[in-house]
C-alpha positions in Angstrom: -79.3 -61.9 -56.5 -76.9 -62.9 -53.7 -77.8 -64.6 -50.8 -74.7 -63.9 -48.6 -76.1 -64.3 -45.2 -78.4 -66.3 -43.4 -79.4 -66.1 -39.8 -78.0 -68.9 -37.5 -81.3 -68.0 -35.6 -83.7 -68.2 -37.9 -81.8 -71.3 -39.4 -81.8 -73.3 -36.5 -85.7 -72.3 -35.5 -86.7 -74.1 -39.2 -84.4 -76.7 -38.9 -85.6 -77.8 -35.4 -89.6 -77.9 -36.1 -88.2 -79.7 -39.6 -86.5 -82.0 -37.6 -88.8 -82.7 -34.7 -91.3 -83.2 -37.6 -89.3 -85.9 -39.3 -88.3 -87.5 -35.6 -92.3 -87.7 -35.0 -93.1 -89.5 -38.1 -90.1 -91.7 -37.6 -91.2 -92.6 -34.2 -94.7 -93.8 -35.4 -93.3 -95.6 -38.2 -91.1 -97.7 -36.1 -93.1 -98.0 -32.6 -95.3 -101.1 -34.0 -92.6 -102.7 -35.0 -90.5 -102.3 -32.2 -93.4 -103.6 -29.7 -94.1 -106.4 -32.7 -90.6 -107.3 -32.2 -90.1 -107.1 -28.5 -93.1 -109.5 -27.8 -91.9 -111.8 -30.6 -88.7 -111.7 -29.1 -90.2 -112.0 -25.4 -92.1 -115.4 -26.4 -89.2 -117.4 -27.8 -86.1 -115.4 -27.1 -86.9 -114.8 -23.1 -86.1 -111.1 -24.5 -87.7 -108.0 -22.4 -91.4 -106.8 -24.2 -91.9 -103.3 -24.5 -94.9 -101.9 -22.5 -97.2 -99.3 -24.8 -96.0 -96.7 -22.4 -92.4 -96.9 -23.3 -93.8 -97.0 -26.9 -95.6 -93.7 -26.1 -92.5 -92.6 -24.8 -90.4 -93.2 -27.9 -93.0 -91.0 -29.6 -92.1 -88.3 -27.2 -88.6 -89.0 -26.4 -87.2 -89.3 -30.7 -88.9 -85.9 -31.5 -87.1 -83.8 -29.3 -84.0 -85.5 -29.7 -84.0 -84.6 -33.3 -85.7 -81.4 -32.9 -82.4 -80.6 -30.7 -80.0 -82.2 -33.1 -82.0 -79.9 -35.6 -81.4 -76.8 -33.8 -78.1 -77.2 -33.2 -77.2 -78.6 -36.6 -79.3 -75.8 -38.4 -77.6 -72.9 -36.2 -74.0 -74.6 -37.8 -74.8 -75.0 -41.1 -76.1 -71.2 -41.3 -72.9 -70.1 -39.9 -70.5 -72.3 -41.7 -72.7 -71.1 -45.3 -72.0 -67.6 -43.7 -67.9 -68.2 -43.7 -67.9 -69.6 -46.7 -70.3 -67.1 -48.6 -67.7 -64.3 -47.2 -65.1 -66.2 -49.1 -66.7 -66.9 -52.6 -69.2 -64.5 -52.7 -72.6 -65.7 -51.7 -75.4 -67.5 -53.4 -77.0 -66.6 -56.4 -80.7 -66.7 -56.2 -82.9 -65.9 -58.7 -86.0 -64.1 -57.4 -89.4 -63.5 -59.4 -92.7 -61.7 -57.7 -96.5 -61.9 -59.2 -96.7 -58.4 -60.4 
C-alpha cells in the first residue's frame, strides 16, 4: 500500500494537540527552575522576582503557543508531504490486520 495524501486539517489538529501537550510538560518542568533562579537573582543581583502568578501564566501561555505552532507546522508538513508524494509516488506502508 502507498500513502499518497495526508489531510492538512487532520494533521494540523493532531500536531496542535501533541505540541500543546509537550509545551505543558516543558512549562511544568521549567517552572520551578524559573521561580528558584529568579529568587536567587533578585536576592544577589538585584533582578526581578518571578511570582507564582507569572509561573502559572507560563504554564498557560507556553502550551497555547506550542499548540498554535503545532497547528501551523502540521498543516504545512502535510501540504509539503502531499506535494512531494505527488512527485515521487508516495510512501510505502505495510498494514497488518488482526484476522
